[in-house]
N, C-alpha and C positions, 0 to 999 in steps of 0.2 A: 568404857566407851565415853567419848567426849562429844557432847553436842556442839561445843564451841568450836571444835576443830573440824567439823564435818565439811567436806567439800561437795557441794551439790551442783550438778550440771543442769543447766536450764532445760526444762522439758519442752523443747521446741523442735520443729522438724529440722533434720540435718540435711544441708544442701550439699550434694556430692556432684562435682564437676565430672563430666565425661570427656573424652578426647577433645583437645583444644579446637575451638571453632575457628573458621577462617577469619582473617583480619577484618575488623569492623562489624562482625556478627556477634550477637549476644551468646554467651556460653549456654549450653544445654544443661538442665538440672533434672534431678530425679526427686519427685515429691514423696517417694515411698520409703525413704530411709529416715529413721528417727533415733534420737539419742534418749536413752533411758537415764533418769537421774541416778547418781551414785553417791555413796557415803564412804568416808574413810573411817574405819573402825579400829580403835586401839585394842590390841589383843593382850590378854593377861600375862603371857610369857614374855612379852616385850622382845621376842626374837632371841632370847638368851639360851634356849634349850634345844635349838636345832643345829645339826652338824654343818660343818663347812661345806659350801656348795649348795646347800638347800636355799631355795628362793626366799625363805623367811629368816635365815641366819642373820642376826643383828637388825632385823626389821621389826618395828613395833606396831605397824598398822597393816590392815588389809582393806583394799577397796572393793566394795560390793555394789551391785546394782539393786535398785528397788524391785520388789516382787511385781510381776506382771501377770496377765491372764495365762501366759505360758507356764509360769511356776505354779499357779493355782491348779492347772491341769495335772501337774506332777504330784502335787500334794494330795489330790483327790483320786489318783489312779489306784484302783483296788489291787492291781497287779504289783505295783511298787510298794504299796502298804503291806501286802502279805509277805513280800520278800524283805521287808524292813529297811528299804533303801530309798524311800521317798524323800526324806530330809536330805540325804547325801546328794541325790540328784538335783534337788533345788539349790543346794550350796554350790555344786559344780556349775550350775547355770549362772549364778549371780556373781561368783568370784571373778573379778576382772582379769587378774593375772592368771592365765591358764597354765602357767608353770606350777602353780600351787595345786597339789592334789589333796582332796578331802581326806583320803585314807591316811595321809602323812601328817595331818594336823594333830597337835596335842589336843586332848579332850577338852581342856579348859578354853583353848582358843576356838575350838569348834562351837562350844556353848555360847561364847561371846557373839559369834556370827549368827547363831540361831536366834538369840534374843534380839539382836540388832535388826535382822531381816523381818522378824515379827513386828517390831516397832514401826519400821518404815513400810510395811505391807498392810497392817491392820490397825495400827495405832498402839499407844503405850498402855491403854487400860486392859487389864487381864482379869476376868472374873473367875474366881476359884471357890470351891467348897472346901472348908477346913473343919477340923475337930479341935475344940478347945482342950488343951492338956490339963486344965484345972477342973472344969466341970463336965468335960466330955460331951458337950453339946455341939451339934452340927450348926454351921452358919456359913453364909456366903460373904465374900469380901472382894473388893475391887483393888487390884494391885497396880501401881504405876511402875511399869517395867524400867523407866528411866532411873528408878531408885537402885536397880541392881548395879553394883560396881565390882571391879576386880578385887578379889580378896587379898589380904596381906599375907604374903608368903613368910612363914616362920622357920628359921633355922635354929635348932637347939645346939647347945655346945657339943653334943655328941654326934652331930651330923656333919659329914665331910662331903663337899661337892668336888667331883673330879673334873679333869679337863675334858673328859668324854661325855660331860653332861649327865653323869650318873651320881648316885649318892651312896655313901658308905656309913653304916652304923654298926656298933657292937651290941648284940642283944643281951639283955640283963640276965636271963635264966640260963640259956645254953652257952652264952659267950661266943656264939658264932659271929664272925665278921662278915656281914651281909652287904652286898652291893646290889642296888636296884636302879631301875630307870623309870621314866615317866611314860605313861601309856598314850597311844595314838588312837585316832578314830577307828583304824583297822583293828587294833587290839580290843577296843570296846565292843565291836561286832563279834569278835571271837569269844569274849566273856559272856555276851548275851546267849550265844549258842551253847556255852558250857555252864550256864547258870545253875543247872541242877546238880553240878558236881562239887559245889561248896567252895570254901575259902581257898583251897589249894589251887583252883583255877586262876584266881587273881595273883597269888604268890608266884606261881610258875611263870606267868607272863612278865611280871615286873623284875624278878630276880635275875641278875646278870651273873653273879658268882657268890659262892659261900666259902669262906676261908681261903679265898684266892683260887678256888676251883670253879671253872666255868663249864665243866662237863655236865651235861644234862642228867646223866644217870646219877652222878654224885649229888646233884642238887635235889633230884627227886627222892633219893634215899634220905638226905638230910631233912627234907620237909616232912617225911613220915615220922621223924622223931622230934619235930619242932614242938616245944611246949606251947600250950594255948596262950600263955602270957606273952611269949615272944611273937607269936602270930598277931596278937592284938597290937603290940608295939609297932610292928612293921606297918600295919594298916594305918595306925594313928600318925606315924611319922610321914608316911606317903601322903596322907591327906594334908599335912601341914606344909609340905614343900611343893605340892602340885599347884601351879598357877591356874586359877579358875575364876568363874564369876560367882560372887556371893549372892545366892538366891534366897537368902533369909531376910525377913522383915519383922519389925515390931508391930504386932497386930493386937488390937483390943477385942476381947470377946463381948458381943452385944448382950449376952445372957448374964454373965457374972461380973463383967467389967475387968477381968484379969488381962493384963497386957503381957504377951509372951513373944519371944523371938521364935518364929516358926519358919521352917523351910517351905518355900512355895513349890508345890508340885507342878511339873509340866505335863498336863493332861492332853488328851486328844483334841481338846478345844483350844489349845495354845495357838494352832495355826488355822482354827476354824471357829472364830468367835461368833457369838450370837449378835450379829450386827442388825 
């Protein structure tokens, strides 16, 4: 996200003309239409991983509106929270281009919008409780969300990107030639529902083909015999090529003074800070 490139629309009443007034008469206006400020957010994927015809194909930014009381009602709706769709409903509301569907967003791009909307809704200070990896003491810290940047995507020499925005690797143990794709927000919801079923839930969703075979029965059987080492490699490679927001920070423990790079958790207070 770039603060320097943000485009902010002035928060002033929008004057909308109604049908043209007779010559010499002043035009009628409505005082009840307002413009909500907007921001242009750079997305981690830079539009490189969306298919032809998708509104984000080749587009590296998404314009969003600032949060209003309407979105706060969505965030605090117990019905939406229980269904696990409160955040999605908020994003649907604030994305300016309605051709962009939240379910189709790559997870990293969705994360960028979540962080940006929090900044422009409640500010950039985020209070979190952490555990020092050195002395294991609990402590509180205030994180500046502006410090979160898009992570660097890393392509190893053994990773091939295809014209279909998929990735191909040869696994070290089984020597399977495995093709996988990046997950979307819709996939993320499916993983959450299947979270109790282990690693295979993730692999089944991301794998497009194994040894050139895209048949799901073949893939399921191959996964049953996949060595743990290979499964670990797939997850590591996936994490390295997935465009996302780097939510890690260098934080010093107030108890032992150790400075560690720690992943900042997005807790329930992310959208409900103690103001």
